[in-house]
MARKOL-887431 format. One record per atom (N, C-alpha, C): x, y, z. Coordinates in steps of 0.1 Angstrom, whole numbers, plus 2048, in hexadecimal, padded with zeros to 3 digits. Last residue first. Layout:
N
XYZ...
***
This chain:
299
7A37FF8B97A27F18BD79A7EF8CA7AF8148A17A38128AA7A28038AD7C982B89A7C581D89B7B981C8A57D28438837CB8408907C683288F7E885A8757E384D8757DE84A8837EE8778617EB87186E7E586386C80688B84E7FA8838507F987E85E81589E83381489A84180789284382D8A58188208A381E82189F82D83B8AD7F883C8AD80782E8AB80C84F8AA7DA8438AA7E28458AA7F185E8B47BA85E8B17C98508B07CE85B8AE79E8678B47A48698B17B384E88F79284C89C7988598A179E86087F77785B87F78485888D78886E88275F85F87E75E85987F76C88888776688089276087188E76089087978789187A77888788477388B87A7A289887779E89A87778F87888F7B78798877AB8878857A687888D7DB87D8937CF87B8897C38658937F986C88B7EF86F8937E385B89181C85E89981086689080684488F83984D88A82F85089482483788685883B89184F84588B84581E87986F82987886682B88485D81186C88D81287788481F87587C7FD85289B80A85689680986288C7ED8418B57ED84D8AD7FB8508A87EF82C8C77E582B8BD7E48378B38038328D98048258D27FA8248C78078558D180384A8DB80583D8D38178628C081086A8CA80A8618D583385B8AF8288548B682385D8C183D86989283D86B8A08318648A685386687684786287D84886488C86287685986287286885486E86C87286F83986987684386B87185187986E81687B86B82487287382D87F8637F487886B7FE87C86680C8838637D18898607DE8828697E88778547B287685D7BD87F8597C987185178F87984D79B8798587A685E84577586085077E86784A78B85B83F75185F83B75F86284776883F84D74084D84B74185084674F82484B72982984B73783784773781C84770E82385371282985372081382C70C81583570081E84170382180F71C81A81C71C81D82471082E7F77218257F871581D8057158307FE7428337F47388297F572D83F81575883481274F83980874584A81577784F81076B84480C76185282979384882478A84D82177D8638277B386282A7A585682379E8748327D186982A7CA86882F7BC8878317EE8878337E087B82B7DB88A84080F88383780588683B7F788D84283289184782588D83C81B87F84C85288084384788684A83B87A84C87687E85386987F84885E86A85289687084A88B87385287F8658558B886985C8AC86F8528A28608468CF85584D8C98588538BC87883A8D786C8328D88608398D188D8478BC88A8458CA87D83C8CB89383E8A289C8478A889A8478B789282588E88B82889B8958318A288E82786B89782887689082C88388A81584C88481C85888D81C86488D81682A89481383688E81B84187F80880C87F81181788780C8238788067EA8808007F588280B7FF8637FC7CE8678057D98707FE7E38537FD7AF85C7F77B88618017C28397F679883F7FF7A28487F77AB82C7F57768337EF7818387F978B80F7F776481980076B81F7F77778037F07458067EA7528117F37587E98037357F67FC7357F87F77437D081171F7D480A72B7E28047297CD8337127D08247107D481E71D7CC84E7147C284671B7C38377187E085F70B7D88577017CD84F7067E886C7237E78737167DE86C70C7E885B7387E186873A7DF86F72C7E28397367EA8447327E38517327D98277527D482D7467DD8387427E18067607E18157607DC81A7537E37EB7767DE7F07697DD7FF76A8007E47897F27E97887EF7ED77A8177D379E8137D77908047DA7918327D57B68247D57B28227D87A38457D07D18457CE7C38367CD7BF8567DF7ED84A7DB7E684C7DA7D78697DB80C8687DF7FD85A7DA7F887B7E58298707DE8228707E381488C7E484988B7E783B8807DF8348977F386888E7E986088E7EE8528AB7FA8848A97FA87689F7EF8718AB7F78A08AC80489A8A880588C8AA7DD8A88A17E68AE8A17F48A88AE7CE8878B17CF8958A77D989B89F7C78708AD7C48718B27C387F8837BA8648877C28708967BE8728797BB8428827B584C8847BF85885F7B48298677BD83286F7B583C84B7B980C8547B081485E7B881C82E7B87F88367BF80283F7B580A81E7BB7DA8257B17E282F7B97EB8007C27CA80C7C87D18117BE7DB7EE7C57AD7F37BC7B77FF7C27BD7CF7D279D7DE7D079F7E17C77AA7B77E27877BB7D87917CA7D87927A27FA7817B17F877F7B67EF78A78580176F78B7FA77B7997F777778282175F78281275F78880D76C78683C76077B83775977A82875779984877079E84076579383B75C79386A77B79085C77A79685576F79988577B7A287C78379F86D78178789576F79589876D79E88E77376E88B77777288976978188B76777287B79876E88678F77488478176D85779E7738647A076D86F79676783D79B75D8457A07618547A277482179177282E78B7668367907898137A977B8127A377882079D7A78017AA7A080D7AC79380C7A47B37E57BE7AE7EB7B27A97F97B57C77C87C97C17D57CB7BC7DA7BD7D77B17DF7CE7B37D37C77C07D47F37B27F07E77BA7EF7E17B97E180579F8078017A07F97F47A87F982379E81B8157A081A8127A280B83C79083183779382482879682585C79084184D79284384879683587677C83186F78983486178783989276A83E88576A83687C77583A8A676C84F8A877484389B77383A89076686A89E7688668A077185A87276A86087975F86688876086285577F86186477E85E86A77286683776E85783F77786084D77685B82377083882C76984183277384B80A77E82F80F77182A81876A8347EE7908337FB78E83A8007808377DF7A181A7E079381F7EE7928267C97BB8157D77B88187D77AA81F7B47C47FB7B67BC8067C57BA8087A47E27EE7AE7D87EE7AD7CF7FB79C8007DB7977F47E37A27E97E37978227D57A18177D679B80C7E07868377BF78682F7CB78F8247CB7958537AE78E8467AE79083F7BB7928747BC7998697B479185D7B577F8927B97838867C078A87C7B778E8B27AF7848A87B078989B7B779A8CC79A7988C77A778D8BC7A67B18E07887A88D47877A68CF7967B98FE7787B78F77857AD8EC7847D090D7647C49057647C48FD7717E891B7617DD9227667D091A7677FC9007677FD90E7637F19157697E78EC7777F08EB76C7F18F87657DF8E17967E08EE78E7EB8ED7847CB8CA7A47D78CC79C7D58D97957BF8BA7C07BF8C77B97CC8C87B17AC89E7CC7B88A47C67B58B17C07A38877E579E8937DD7AB89A7D979E8647E97A58707EA79F87B7E179C8447FA79684E7F179E85B7F379D8218027A382E80179C8377F779C80481579480D80D79B81B80D7A37E281B7A87EF81979F7F88107A37C883379C7CF8287A17DD8287B97AD83A7B67BC83C7AE7C18307C479184C7BC7968407B77A48447D07858617D87878567D078D84A7BD7828757C778C8777CF78F86B79D77F8657A977986B7B378486D78478E8607857808607907798677967AD85C78A7A585B78D79685A7A17CD8647A47BF8657977B78657A37E884F79B7E185879E7D38587AD8088467B27FA8477AA7F38527A88238327A281B83D7A780D83C7B88408297B88318277B382B8347B486081C7B08568267B18488217BD8798107C486D80F7C18628197AF89180F7B588E81C7BC88081C7C789D7F87C289D8057B48978057E08AD7E57D98A07E77D489F7F57E88C47CC7E48C27DB7DC8B67DC8018CE7B57F78C57BA7F58C57C980B8E179A80A8E17A97FF8D87AD81E8E277D8138DC7848158DC7938278F37608298F276F81D8ED7758348E97418288EB74A82D8EA75884E8EB7378438EF72F8378F373885F8E374A8648EC74085A8F27378538D475D85A8CD7538608D674884E8D677E8508DF7738598D876883B8CE79A8428C978E8438D47848328C57BB8368D07B183E8CA7A681A8BD7D58238B97CA8268C47C08108B67F58128C07EC81C8BB7E27F88A28078058A27FF8058AE7F67EB8978267EB8A181B7F88A08147D887B8357E28868357E088F8297D185D8487CD86883F7D887283F7C583E8537D18458507CD8508467B682A86B7B38358617C083D85F7AF8098727B98138727B781D86779F7F188779E7FB87C7A980587D79D7CF8907A47DC8927A17E48857937B688B78C7BE8957927CC8977B37A88857A57A788579E7AF88F7CE7BD87A7C87B48847B97B48837DC7CC8677D97D38737D37C987E7FA7BB8587EC7C08587E87C686681A7C384A8117BD8548037C385382A7D283A8297C48378217BC84181F7F282F8237E983A8217DB8368287FF80F81E7FB8198257F382483D81980483C80A80783280881183C83480583582E7FA83381F7FD83784182783F83D81C83783781182984783E82885183383084C82780E82E83A81483B83782083E84180881684780C81683981282383581381086980B81785F81081485180D80088781680087C80E80587080A80B8AA80480889D80F80889281D7FC8C48188078BD8138038AF8107DC8D381B7E58CE8157F18C77FB7CD8D68017D38E280C7DC8DF7F57C28BE7EC7CD8C37F17D38D08077B78A58087B88B38017C48B97FF7A38897FE7AF8908007AE89F81778988080A78F88080A79C88882C77089282977B88881B78088982874C89582D75989982876388F81772F8A081973989581E74689B82270F8AB81C71C8AD81F7258A182F6F88A58236F68AD81C7048B08386FE88483B6F789082E6F689884570686483970386C83E6FB87885472285485571485984A71286384773884B85273384385572584782373784A83073885183B73384880574983F80F73F83F81B7418487F575E8497EF7538427F87478427FB76A86A7FE76A85C7F875E8567F17638837F27728807F57748717D974B88D7E574F8867E575D8827CB7498AE7CA74B8A07D774F8997C87338C57D373B8C17D273E8B27B37228C77B372D8D07BE7378CE7B870D8B67AF7178B27AE7238BB7DD7098B87CF7058BB7C57108B77F471089D7EF7118AB7E170A8AC8046F888780170588C7FA7048997F36DD8757FF6E487A7FB6F18807DB6D386F7E66CA86F7F36D08737BB6D88767C86DE8777D26D48787A46CA8767A86CF8697B66D486A7A06C48917A36B98887A86BE87B7996DD89B7A76D889F7AA6CC89578A6F188178A6E888C7986E388F78F70186B7857068757856FD8817A770E8547A370385E79A70986879E71D8367A371F84379E71484D79271C81D79B7118217A171382F78673481977E72881978571C81F79B74781779174782378A73A8247A773E8007AF73F80C7A573F8187937407ED7997337F07A07337FD78F75C7EC7847537F17897457F57A87647E27A37687EF79875F7F57A77577C97B17547D27AD7587E07917657BD7907567BF79B7527CA79C77F7BC79077C7C478E76D7C77B17797AA7B377F7B77A877C7C17A37717937AC76779A7AF76C7A879678878C78E77C78F7977727977AC7997867A379C79179B7907967B778B7717BF78C77D7B67907897A278D75E7A57807637AD7817707A47A875A7977A376079A7957657BD7AA74E7BB7B075B7AE7AB7627B879C7367C17977407BF79D74D7A57AD72B7A17A072E7AA79A7387B57C47267AA7C57307A57B77347C67B97137CC7BD7207C17BE72A7B47B46FE7BB7A87057C07AC7127947C16F97A27C46FB7A97B970477E7AC6E67827B26F37917B56F4
***
């Protein structure tokens, strides 16, 4: 058996076992609770930086929705138990490497986030349809299915960040031109800080199994991002962000660096519209991209 594939299978098994262990060991009675709130006050995050008589953090359903889009960095909070949030959009991308010109269209980019079992646990399902035109050749079809869980780990406490962890994978159900033909598991760690009423910042560190587009050999792809969000008014927000991909042991894939920014507009506490644009910072990256989207919270 391919040793790298065996390691990824073990990682997936460990992620599922960790999730089962977390749910199975949740306190169910007052006698089992040795810290934190009473059963009538559910915890918003799985852990706290320091424990007292109450738990802080977690989703605030009286506040406007918090979305994963439009930046690359996911939100470090969950949507809340019993809440569903649908985020979708469109992205245009262009790249000319001197030999080939590629124009990409990505839509409708739907991500369904559903709070299950507890405020700190979120089920995530995503799917997409893509069209790539490489010179005169046009390829269209669905991409592989994305599945994951977001676990709200901690709230922010002073300099200690709000954190979340996402065990995730893609399942090979896409069209021939876009499928990886195998399950690609990964793990995403998100951490963020609310600096003041105007500024917040967050970052993500993740690794995922990937397939080289030229040789179809598997490798590990690391990704890192850092974003700054600005509250311009009660309804208008903006962000700037850097993100990058770092292939490890890939045959032909090269590191890619990007810078992007955009605006968000709250149409109501449960509906947000966004627009964004970005540039590639090195030769291996796409030259530029732009997109727009909508997010709706159901509670």
